[in-house]
N, C-alpha and C positions, 0 to 999 in steps of 0.2 A: 504494500499499500504506500510505503515511503516513495517508491518510484513514481507512482501516479501523482502524489502530491507535488513532487519536484518537477514533473513534466507539466502539470497544470500551471504551476508557478511560472515556469519558463515561458510557456505559451501566453499566459496572461500578460506578463511584462512585455513580451515581444509584440504581440498583436494588439492588445487592448491599450496599454499604457503608452508604449512608444509609437505605435502606428495609428492609434485611435480607431481601430477596427472593432467590429463585433466578434463574438466568440464564433470560431469555425466549427465544423462538424467534430473534429477530434476533441476540441475543448468542451463542447456540449456533452459528448459521451463521457469524458472524464469527470465533468461536473456531476453528471447523474450517478456515475459509479462512486465518486467520493461521498456525495451527499448520502447515498444509501449505505455504503460500507464504512466509511471513516467517521461520518458525522451523524449516524443513526437517523437519517431522515429529518434532521433538525436544521431548518433553514438558517436559524440565528448562528449556529456553529459555523456553517458554511460561509455565511456572510462575514462573520469575525475572521475567518481564514483569509478571504478575499481582502478584507480591510487591512489585515497584517501585511499582505503583499504590497498594497497601495502605500501604507505607512513606511515600509522599507524602502520604497522608491521615491518617496517625497523628501526633499531635503528639509532639515529642521529649520524652523523659523529662528531668525537671530534673536539672541537675548536683548533684554532692555539695554544692558551695558554696551553690547556691541552696536546697537542702534544709536545710542547716544554718542559713542565714540565716532561712528561714521558721520553723523550729522555735524559733530563738532569740526571734524576734518573738512567736510564739505563747506561749512561756514567760513573756516579759515581760508580755504581756497578762494571762495567768492570775494571775501574782503580783499585778498591779494589782487584779484582781477580788477576789482573796483578801483583800487589804488592806482593800478597801471593805467586804467582807462582815464582816471582823473589827470594823472601825469601827462598822458598823451594829449588830452584836450588842452591843458595849460600850455604845453609846448606849441601846439598849433595855434592857439590864441596869441601867444607871444610872437610867433612867426608872422601871423597876419597883421598884427598891430605894429610891428616894427617896419613895415613896408612904407 
C-alpha cells in the first residue's frame, strides 16, 4: 500500500499541483483503491492525506520578523533612491539656472 501512496503523491504533485490538470485515470483508480484500502472509505482521511501533499509543496509563509526585515530593507532602498533623485533634480536645476 505504501507504493500506491507514493505513486498517488507523485502523480498529484506532477499533474495537479505543477501542471494544474485534473486527475487522470491512473490517479482516479489509485484514489479509489487508497480510499477503500488505506483510509477505510473515510473521505476525511483521504482529504487530510491530499492536504498533506499540498502543504508539503507550499512554501511556508514568512514570519513576522522576516516580513519586517524585508520591509525595512525596502524602505531603506526607497529612501536612497529618493535621495539620488533629489540630487539629480538639484543638479539639473543648477545647470538650467546657470545658463
